[in-house]
N, C-alpha and C positions, 0 to 999 in steps of 0.2 A: 679396402673397398670404400669405407666411409670417408677416409682421408682424401681419396681421389675425387669423390663427389663434392666434398667441401672445397677442394682446390679448383675444380671445374666451375663450381658456382661462383667462387671468388673471382676467377678470371673472366667469367661472363659479365659479372657486375663491373669489373674494371674497364671493359671495352665499351660499356654503355654509359654515355656522358651523364645523363640524369641520375642513373643508379649510383654512379661513382660519386657524384656530388652529394646525394642523399646519405651514402655511406660515410663520407667524410664528415658531414654534419652530425650524424649519429655518433661517430667516434669522438667528435669534439664535445658534444653534450655529455656523453658517457664519461669521458675523462674528467670533465669539469665536475660532474656529480660525484664521481669516485673520489676526487681530491677533496671536495667539500665534506663528504661523509667521513673521510679519513681524519680530517682535522676536527670537525664539530661533533659528530655523533659517536664515532669509534675511538676518539682520541685517548680516553682513559683506559679503555679495554686494550688498545694496542700498546700503550706504555707498559702495561704489566706483563705482556707476552712478547718478548723480543723476536721469536721465530715467526709468529703470526704477523708482527709488525714488518719484518723483512719481506715476507711473502706478499703482504698487502701492497707495499710500496714497490716491490718488484713487478707485480702485475700492473700497477699504475704506470710504471716506466714502459712496460710492454705496450700498453694502450697508447701512450704518447708516441712511442716509436712507430707503431702502426699508422697512427694518424699522420705523422710527418711523412712516412713513406707514401701514403696515398696522396697527400698534398703534392709531393715532389713528382710523383707519377702523373698526376693531373696536370701540373705545370708543364711537364715535358710533352705530353700528348697535345695540349693546347698550342704549345710552341711549334710542334711539328705540323699541326693543322694550319697554323697561320702561315708557315713557310710554303706549304703546299698551295694554299689559297692565293698567296702573293704570287707564286710562280705561274699559276693558271691565269690569274688576272693579267699578269705581264704578257703572257703569250696571246691572250685575247686582245689586249690593247695593240700589240705589235701587228696582229692580223688585221685589225681595223685600220691601222695606219697604212699598211701595205695596200689594202683595198682602196683607200682614199687616194693614195698616190697613183695607183693604176687607173682609177676613174678619172683623175685630173689629166693624166697623160692621154687617155682616150678622147677626152673632151677637146684637147688642143689639136 
């Protein structure tokens, strides 16, 4: 039940451009902070505990993977939108050209 709610919320965010961009920004900042904390603040602690070290950097890898997946998804959505917009503008221009041609024929 909770998992379905999380997935539904995540999908809703992905379909909304501003929310998707904010989420991508937050993942970027989170990943950057997580990496800096891993090297600077927790470095000695993680060196002494190999299992925690592995889990920490595995979670960091998951954050990077999610960030890249959202970025790729955003790229594909923008690309699809641009193709759709280009096609509609092309049809609009062709319609205007046809109207102009028919108007010139009627004037002659």
